[in-house]
Chimera marker file (.cmm) of the C-alpha trace (Angstrom):
<marker_set name="trace">
<marker id="1" x="25.053" y="-50.693" z="188.409" r="1" g="1" b="0" radius="0.5"/>
<marker id="2" x="24.367" y="-52.772" z="185.308" r="1" g="1" b="0" radius="0.5"/>
<marker id="3" x="21.030" y="-52.688" z="183.568" r="1" g="1" b="0" radius="0.5"/>
<marker id="4" x="18.850" y="-55.731" z="184.013" r="1" g="1" b="0" radius="0.5"/>
<marker id="5" x="17.619" y="-57.113" z="180.699" r="1" g="1" b="0" radius="0.5"/>
<marker id="6" x="14.256" y="-58.754" z="181.044" r="1" g="1" b="0" radius="0.5"/>
<marker id="7" x="12.610" y="-60.843" z="178.383" r="1" g="1" b="0" radius="0.5"/>
<marker id="8" x="9.356" y="-62.746" z="178.395" r="1" g="1" b="0" radius="0.5"/>
<marker id="9" x="9.630" y="-66.424" z="179.218" r="1" g="1" b="0" radius="0.5"/>
<marker id="10" x="7.576" y="-68.854" z="177.186" r="1" g="1" b="0" radius="0.5"/>
<marker id="11" x="8.369" y="-67.117" z="173.898" r="1" g="1" b="0" radius="0.5"/>
<marker id="12" x="10.411" y="-67.959" z="170.839" r="1" g="1" b="0" radius="0.5"/>
<marker id="13" x="12.458" y="-64.810" z="171.505" r="1" g="1" b="0" radius="0.5"/>
<marker id="14" x="13.366" y="-66.080" z="174.941" r="1" g="1" b="0" radius="0.5"/>
<marker id="15" x="14.644" y="-69.302" z="173.395" r="1" g="1" b="0" radius="0.5"/>
<marker id="16" x="16.447" y="-67.940" z="170.340" r="1" g="1" b="0" radius="0.5"/>
<marker id="17" x="17.662" y="-64.441" z="171.176" r="1" g="1" b="0" radius="0.5"/>
<marker id="18" x="18.342" y="-64.938" z="174.863" r="1" g="1" b="0" radius="0.5"/>
<marker id="19" x="19.301" y="-68.612" z="174.914" r="1" g="1" b="0" radius="0.5"/>
<marker id="20" x="16.820" y="-69.485" z="177.637" r="1" g="1" b="0" radius="0.5"/>
<marker id="21" x="16.314" y="-73.234" z="177.992" r="1" g="1" b="0" radius="0.5"/>
<marker id="22" x="13.574" y="-72.957" z="180.599" r="1" g="1" b="0" radius="0.5"/>
<marker id="23" x="10.810" y="-75.493" z="179.912" r="1" g="1" b="0" radius="0.5"/>
<marker id="24" x="8.298" y="-72.811" z="178.892" r="1" g="1" b="0" radius="0.5"/>
<marker id="25" x="10.737" y="-71.309" z="176.335" r="1" g="1" b="0" radius="0.5"/>
<marker id="26" x="11.563" y="-74.797" z="175.030" r="1" g="1" b="0" radius="0.5"/>
<marker id="27" x="7.827" y="-75.458" z="174.639" r="1" g="1" b="0" radius="0.5"/>
<marker id="28" x="7.459" y="-72.229" z="172.640" r="1" g="1" b="0" radius="0.5"/>
<marker id="29" x="10.308" y="-73.342" z="170.334" r="1" g="1" b="0" radius="0.5"/>
<marker id="30" x="8.700" y="-76.779" z="169.856" r="1" g="1" b="0" radius="0.5"/>
<marker id="31" x="5.341" y="-75.193" z="169.020" r="1" g="1" b="0" radius="0.5"/>
<marker id="32" x="6.973" y="-72.855" z="166.483" r="1" g="1" b="0" radius="0.5"/>
<marker id="33" x="8.917" y="-75.710" z="164.878" r="1" g="1" b="0" radius="0.5"/>
<marker id="34" x="5.809" y="-77.914" z="164.674" r="1" g="1" b="0" radius="0.5"/>
<marker id="35" x="3.836" y="-75.114" z="162.986" r="1" g="1" b="0" radius="0.5"/>
<marker id="36" x="6.698" y="-74.450" z="160.544" r="1" g="1" b="0" radius="0.5"/>
<marker id="37" x="6.918" y="-78.131" z="159.643" r="1" g="1" b="0" radius="0.5"/>
<marker id="38" x="3.151" y="-78.412" z="159.226" r="1" g="1" b="0" radius="0.5"/>
<marker id="39" x="3.101" y="-75.376" z="156.873" r="1" g="1" b="0" radius="0.5"/>
<marker id="40" x="5.899" y="-76.838" z="154.746" r="1" g="1" b="0" radius="0.5"/>
<marker id="41" x="4.092" y="-80.154" z="154.414" r="1" g="1" b="0" radius="0.5"/>
<marker id="42" x="0.720" y="-78.568" z="153.645" r="1" g="1" b="0" radius="0.5"/>
<marker id="43" x="2.238" y="-76.292" z="150.998" r="1" g="1" b="0" radius="0.5"/>
<marker id="44" x="4.107" y="-79.196" z="149.431" r="1" g="1" b="0" radius="0.5"/>
<marker id="45" x="7.477" y="-77.467" z="149.676" r="1" g="1" b="0" radius="0.5"/>
<marker id="46" x="10.503" y="-79.444" z="148.598" r="1" g="1" b="0" radius="0.5"/>
<marker id="47" x="13.522" y="-79.617" z="150.898" r="1" g="1" b="0" radius="0.5"/>
<marker id="48" x="16.669" y="-77.728" z="149.855" r="1" g="1" b="0" radius="0.5"/>
<marker id="49" x="18.629" y="-80.909" z="150.463" r="1" g="1" b="0" radius="0.5"/>
<marker id="50" x="17.203" y="-84.400" z="150.629" r="1" g="1" b="0" radius="0.5"/>
<marker id="51" x="18.097" y="-86.527" z="153.621" r="1" g="1" b="0" radius="0.5"/>
<marker id="52" x="17.126" y="-86.657" z="157.267" r="1" g="1" b="0" radius="0.5"/>
<marker id="53" x="16.010" y="-83.021" z="157.461" r="1" g="1" b="0" radius="0.5"/>
<marker id="54" x="13.893" y="-83.484" z="154.333" r="1" g="1" b="0" radius="0.5"/>
<marker id="55" x="12.195" y="-86.467" z="155.941" r="1" g="1" b="0" radius="0.5"/>
<marker id="56" x="11.561" y="-84.811" z="159.297" r="1" g="1" b="0" radius="0.5"/>
<marker id="57" x="10.969" y="-81.156" z="158.362" r="1" g="1" b="0" radius="0.5"/>
<marker id="58" x="9.294" y="-81.429" z="154.972" r="1" g="1" b="0" radius="0.5"/>
<marker id="59" x="7.625" y="-84.827" z="155.116" r="1" g="1" b="0" radius="0.5"/>
<marker id="60" x="9.500" y="-85.914" z="151.988" r="1" g="1" b="0" radius="0.5"/>
<marker id="61" x="9.371" y="-89.651" z="151.439" r="1" g="1" b="0" radius="0.5"/>
<marker id="62" x="11.712" y="-90.010" z="148.467" r="1" g="1" b="0" radius="0.5"/>
<marker id="63" x="14.280" y="-92.823" z="148.601" r="1" g="1" b="0" radius="0.5"/>
<marker id="64" x="17.118" y="-90.563" z="149.841" r="1" g="1" b="0" radius="0.5"/>
<marker id="65" x="15.018" y="-89.131" z="152.681" r="1" g="1" b="0" radius="0.5"/>
<marker id="66" x="13.663" y="-92.543" z="153.720" r="1" g="1" b="0" radius="0.5"/>
<marker id="67" x="17.143" y="-94.071" z="153.697" r="1" g="1" b="0" radius="0.5"/>
<marker id="68" x="18.553" y="-91.226" z="155.795" r="1" g="1" b="0" radius="0.5"/>
<marker id="69" x="15.756" y="-91.609" z="158.331" r="1" g="1" b="0" radius="0.5"/>
<marker id="70" x="16.274" y="-95.378" z="158.508" r="1" g="1" b="0" radius="0.5"/>
<marker id="71" x="20.016" y="-94.883" z="159.051" r="1" g="1" b="0" radius="0.5"/>
<marker id="72" x="19.388" y="-92.342" z="161.820" r="1" g="1" b="0" radius="0.5"/>
<marker id="73" x="16.912" y="-94.704" z="163.469" r="1" g="1" b="0" radius="0.5"/>
<marker id="74" x="19.406" y="-97.592" z="163.334" r="1" g="1" b="0" radius="0.5"/>
<marker id="75" x="22.104" y="-95.348" z="164.778" r="1" g="1" b="0" radius="0.5"/>
<marker id="76" x="19.798" y="-94.230" z="167.607" r="1" g="1" b="0" radius="0.5"/>
<marker id="77" x="19.130" y="-97.871" z="168.460" r="1" g="1" b="0" radius="0.5"/>
<marker id="78" x="22.851" y="-98.752" z="168.092" r="1" g="1" b="0" radius="0.5"/>
<marker id="79" x="22.162" y="-101.350" z="165.408" r="1" g="1" b="0" radius="0.5"/>
<marker id="80" x="24.553" y="-102.129" z="162.543" r="1" g="1" b="0" radius="0.5"/>
<link id1="1" id2="2" r="1" g="1" b="0" radius="0.2"/>
<link id1="2" id2="3" r="1" g="1" b="0" radius="0.2"/>
<link id1="3" id2="4" r="1" g="1" b="0" radius="0.2"/>
<link id1="4" id2="5" r="1" g="1" b="0" radius="0.2"/>
<link id1="5" id2="6" r="1" g="1" b="0" radius="0.2"/>
<link id1="6" id2="7" r="1" g="1" b="0" radius="0.2"/>
<link id1="7" id2="8" r="1" g="1" b="0" radius="0.2"/>
<link id1="8" id2="9" r="1" g="1" b="0" radius="0.2"/>
<link id1="9" id2="10" r="1" g="1" b="0" radius="0.2"/>
<link id1="10" id2="11" r="1" g="1" b="0" radius="0.2"/>
<link id1="11" id2="12" r="1" g="1" b="0" radius="0.2"/>
<link id1="12" id2="13" r="1" g="1" b="0" radius="0.2"/>
<link id1="13" id2="14" r="1" g="1" b="0" radius="0.2"/>
<link id1="14" id2="15" r="1" g="1" b="0" radius="0.2"/>
<link id1="15" id2="16" r="1" g="1" b="0" radius="0.2"/>
<link id1="16" id2="17" r="1" g="1" b="0" radius="0.2"/>
<link id1="17" id2="18" r="1" g="1" b="0" radius="0.2"/>
<link id1="18" id2="19" r="1" g="1" b="0" radius="0.2"/>
<link id1="19" id2="20" r="1" g="1" b="0" radius="0.2"/>
<link id1="20" id2="21" r="1" g="1" b="0" radius="0.2"/>
<link id1="21" id2="22" r="1" g="1" b="0" radius="0.2"/>
<link id1="22" id2="23" r="1" g="1" b="0" radius="0.2"/>
<link id1="23" id2="24" r="1" g="1" b="0" radius="0.2"/>
<link id1="24" id2="25" r="1" g="1" b="0" radius="0.2"/>
<link id1="25" id2="26" r="1" g="1" b="0" radius="0.2"/>
<link id1="26" id2="27" r="1" g="1" b="0" radius="0.2"/>
<link id1="27" id2="28" r="1" g="1" b="0" radius="0.2"/>
<link id1="28" id2="29" r="1" g="1" b="0" radius="0.2"/>
<link id1="29" id2="30" r="1" g="1" b="0" radius="0.2"/>
<link id1="30" id2="31" r="1" g="1" b="0" radius="0.2"/>
<link id1="31" id2="32" r="1" g="1" b="0" radius="0.2"/>
<link id1="32" id2="33" r="1" g="1" b="0" radius="0.2"/>
<link id1="33" id2="34" r="1" g="1" b="0" radius="0.2"/>
<link id1="34" id2="35" r="1" g="1" b="0" radius="0.2"/>
<link id1="35" id2="36" r="1" g="1" b="0" radius="0.2"/>
<link id1="36" id2="37" r="1" g="1" b="0" radius="0.2"/>
<link id1="37" id2="38" r="1" g="1" b="0" radius="0.2"/>
<link id1="38" id2="39" r="1" g="1" b="0" radius="0.2"/>
<link id1="39" id2="40" r="1" g="1" b="0" radius="0.2"/>
<link id1="40" id2="41" r="1" g="1" b="0" radius="0.2"/>
<link id1="41" id2="42" r="1" g="1" b="0" radius="0.2"/>
<link id1="42" id2="43" r="1" g="1" b="0" radius="0.2"/>
<link id1="43" id2="44" r="1" g="1" b="0" radius="0.2"/>
<link id1="44" id2="45" r="1" g="1" b="0" radius="0.2"/>
<link id1="45" id2="46" r="1" g="1" b="0" radius="0.2"/>
<link id1="46" id2="47" r="1" g="1" b="0" radius="0.2"/>
<link id1="47" id2="48" r="1" g="1" b="0" radius="0.2"/>
<link id1="48" id2="49" r="1" g="1" b="0" radius="0.2"/>
<link id1="49" id2="50" r="1" g="1" b="0" radius="0.2"/>
<link id1="50" id2="51" r="1" g="1" b="0" radius="0.2"/>
<link id1="51" id2="52" r="1" g="1" b="0" radius="0.2"/>
<link id1="52" id2="53" r="1" g="1" b="0" radius="0.2"/>
<link id1="53" id2="54" r="1" g="1" b="0" radius="0.2"/>
<link id1="54" id2="55" r="1" g="1" b="0" radius="0.2"/>
<link id1="55" id2="56" r="1" g="1" b="0" radius="0.2"/>
<link id1="56" id2="57" r="1" g="1" b="0" radius="0.2"/>
<link id1="57" id2="58" r="1" g="1" b="0" radius="0.2"/>
<link id1="58" id2="59" r="1" g="1" b="0" radius="0.2"/>
<link id1="59" id2="60" r="1" g="1" b="0" radius="0.2"/>
<link id1="60" id2="61" r="1" g="1" b="0" radius="0.2"/>
<link id1="61" id2="62" r="1" g="1" b="0" radius="0.2"/>
<link id1="62" id2="63" r="1" g="1" b="0" radius="0.2"/>
<link id1="63" id2="64" r="1" g="1" b="0" radius="0.2"/>
<link id1="64" id2="65" r="1" g="1" b="0" radius="0.2"/>
<link id1="65" id2="66" r="1" g="1" b="0" radius="0.2"/>
<link id1="66" id2="67" r="1" g="1" b="0" radius="0.2"/>
<link id1="67" id2="68" r="1" g="1" b="0" radius="0.2"/>
<link id1="68" id2="69" r="1" g="1" b="0" radius="0.2"/>
<link id1="69" id2="70" r="1" g="1" b="0" radius="0.2"/>
<link id1="70" id2="71" r="1" g="1" b="0" radius="0.2"/>
<link id1="71" id2="72" r="1" g="1" b="0" radius="0.2"/>
<link id1="72" id2="73" r="1" g="1" b="0" radius="0.2"/>
<link id1="73" id2="74" r="1" g="1" b="0" radius="0.2"/>
<link id1="74" id2="75" r="1" g="1" b="0" radius="0.2"/>
<link id1="75" id2="76" r="1" g="1" b="0" radius="0.2"/>
<link id1="76" id2="77" r="1" g="1" b="0" radius="0.2"/>
<link id1="77" id2="78" r="1" g="1" b="0" radius="0.2"/>
<link id1="78" id2="79" r="1" g="1" b="0" radius="0.2"/>
<link id1="79" id2="80" r="1" g="1" b="0" radius="0.2"/>
</marker_set>
């Protein structure tokens, strides 16, 4: 008989370590990511690489980050 591995749903561990994509685990991941992003912005951290992730995760509004965000937005809307 195999051992049954239980993990708590609604946790970051459930999402990351166990790959659970249940809505409560996804909500825990979103909450963690939002807090991480908020801390980076409040502390004024600079992104390792400027571009779309710098715009979204660090709140950087330099030309490279703004251009990358605009390009991603155009792509999402299927515009040239």
